[in-house]
ZAMARGU-4260 file (C-alpha; in steps of 0.2 Angstrom, whole numbers, plus 5000, padded with zeros to 4 digits):
<rodrens>
0) 4862/5033/4572 | 4852/5031/4557 | 4838/5043/4551 | 4823/5034/4545 | 4810/5044/4535
5) 4798/5037/4522 | 4802/5052/4510 | 4814/5066/4510 | 4808/5078/4524 | 4815/5095/4529
10) 4816/5098/4548 | 4828/5104/4561 | 4836/5091/4573 | 4842/5098/4589 | 4857/5089/4597
15) 4861/5093/4615 | 4879/5096/4617 | 4883/5093/4636 | 4893/5106/4645 | 4904/5092/4652
20) 4909/5087/4634 | 4921/5100/4629 | 4927/5091/4613 | 4911/5083/4606 | 4913/5077/4588
25) 4897/5076/4577 | 4898/5068/4559 | 4883/5069/4547 | 4885/5056/4533 | 4903/5055/4537
30) 4906/5074/4536 | 4912/5083/4552 | 4899/5096/4558 | 4908/5112/4564 | 4904/5125/4577
35) 4898/5116/4592 | 4897/5125/4609 | 4897/5114/4625 | 4881/5117/4635 | 4870/5121/4620
40) 4860/5113/4607 | 4867/5110/4589 | 4853/5113/4576 | 4855/5102/4561 | 4843/5109/4548
45) 4842/5100/4532 | 4831/5089/4521 | 4833/5072/4529 | 4833/5056/4518 | 4831/5038/4524
50) 4849/5032/4526 | 4856/5048/4533 | 4868/5044/4547 | 4873/5054/4562 | 4888/5049/4573
55) 4892/5058/4590 | 4908/5056/4600 | 4907/5063/4618 | 4923/5069/4627 | 4924/5059/4643
60) 4940/5068/4650 | 4942/5070/4668 | 4936/5086/4676 | 4935/5092/4694 | 4926/5103/4707
65) 4937/5110/4721 | 4929/5109/4738 | 4925/5124/4748 | 4922/5127/4767 | 4921/5110/4775
70) 4928/5102/4759 | 4943/5113/4757 | 4958/5103/4752 | 4947/5090/4743 | 4941/5088/4726
75) 4926/5079/4717 | 4932/5070/4701 | 4921/5067/4686 | 4924/5057/4671 | 4912/5065/4658
80) 4895/5066/4668 | 4900/5052/4680 | 4905/5057/4698 | 4919/5046/4704 | 4919/5040/4722
85) 4930/5030/4734 | 4922/5014/4739 | 4929/5004/4753 | 4926/4987/4745 | 4938/4991/4731
90) 4952/4998/4742 | 4963/4992/4756 | 4965/5008/4765 | 4953/5015/4778 | 4941/5029/4772
95) 4950/5042/4783 | 4967/5037/4775 | 4963/5039/4756 | 4979/5044/4746 | 4981/5062/4741
100) 4979/5065/4723 | 4989/5078/4712 | 4982/5086/4696 | 5000/5084/4689 | 4999/5065/4691
105) 4981/5062/4688 | 4982/5047/4677 | 4971/5031/4678 | 4968/5014/4671 | 4951/5006/4669
110) 4948/4990/4679 | 4935/4977/4677 | 4925/4969/4691 | 4912/4956/4687 | 4899/4948/4698
115) 4885/4953/4709 | 4885/4972/4713 | 4899/4976/4701 | 4902/4994/4697 | 4898/5002/4680
120) 4915/5010/4680 | 4930/5007/4690 | 4946/5017/4688 | 4963/5015/4697 | 4973/5031/4701
125) 4989/5032/4710 | 4991/5044/4725 | 5006/5055/4728 | 5012/5042/4740 | 5012/5029/4727
130) 4997/5019/4734 | 4983/5014/4722 | 4966/5022/4724 | 4951/5014/4715 | 4937/5025/4711
135) 4920/5019/4705 | 4905/5028/4698 | 4895/5036/4712 | 4879/5027/4708 | 4888/5010/4712
140) 4897/5017/4728 | 4891/5010/4744 | 4878/4997/4736 | 4886/4983/4746 | 4884/4993/4763
145) 4902/4999/4762 | 4909/5016/4766 | 4911/5028/4752 | 4917/5046/4749 | 4915/5058/4734
150) 4926/5071/4741 | 4945/5066/4740 | 4961/5074/4746 | 4970/5084/4734 | 4987/5092/4735
155) 4984/5108/4724 | 4972/5122/4729 | 4968/5128/4711 | 4963/5118/4695 | 4974/5117/4680
160) 4967/5124/4663 | 4953/5112/4656 | 4950/5103/4673 | 4936/5115/4680 | 4920/5105/4680
165) 4905/5113/4671 | 4895/5107/4686 | 4904/5119/4698 | 4896/5136/4702
</rodrens>
């Protein structure tokens, strides 16, 4: 992002560092900015000049929210701020037979779908039984009138370090 000012101007620019981005990187004119805390604002106070550049890299790692009560034994998965969901149109199994996931084998590959009603994000995971499970962004789930789910079966009852969603209360 370029900063455009007509003459050198001193002000503080506040950048929101989202809670879901645990490893955000910010560079000002090519120099890394230290001391960022997720879920806060990063104040950049300086005399800004035309041509100053700001580069921001967000952390889109997976994080999860373990279900409680009716959703016990299930998990809601996020990639960055994006809630992932099972959508029947991208999978061959019945919605009540979605493969169980395991945090110890939670790897994915991005897939591309084109055409009308294609999702913004489509990821292919592998269940504990070896079956493929495709998850799309929640905003795209069900747009074709298909069944969708955001709570998915999971083997573990606790989250590994670094997987707890900042959205969980």
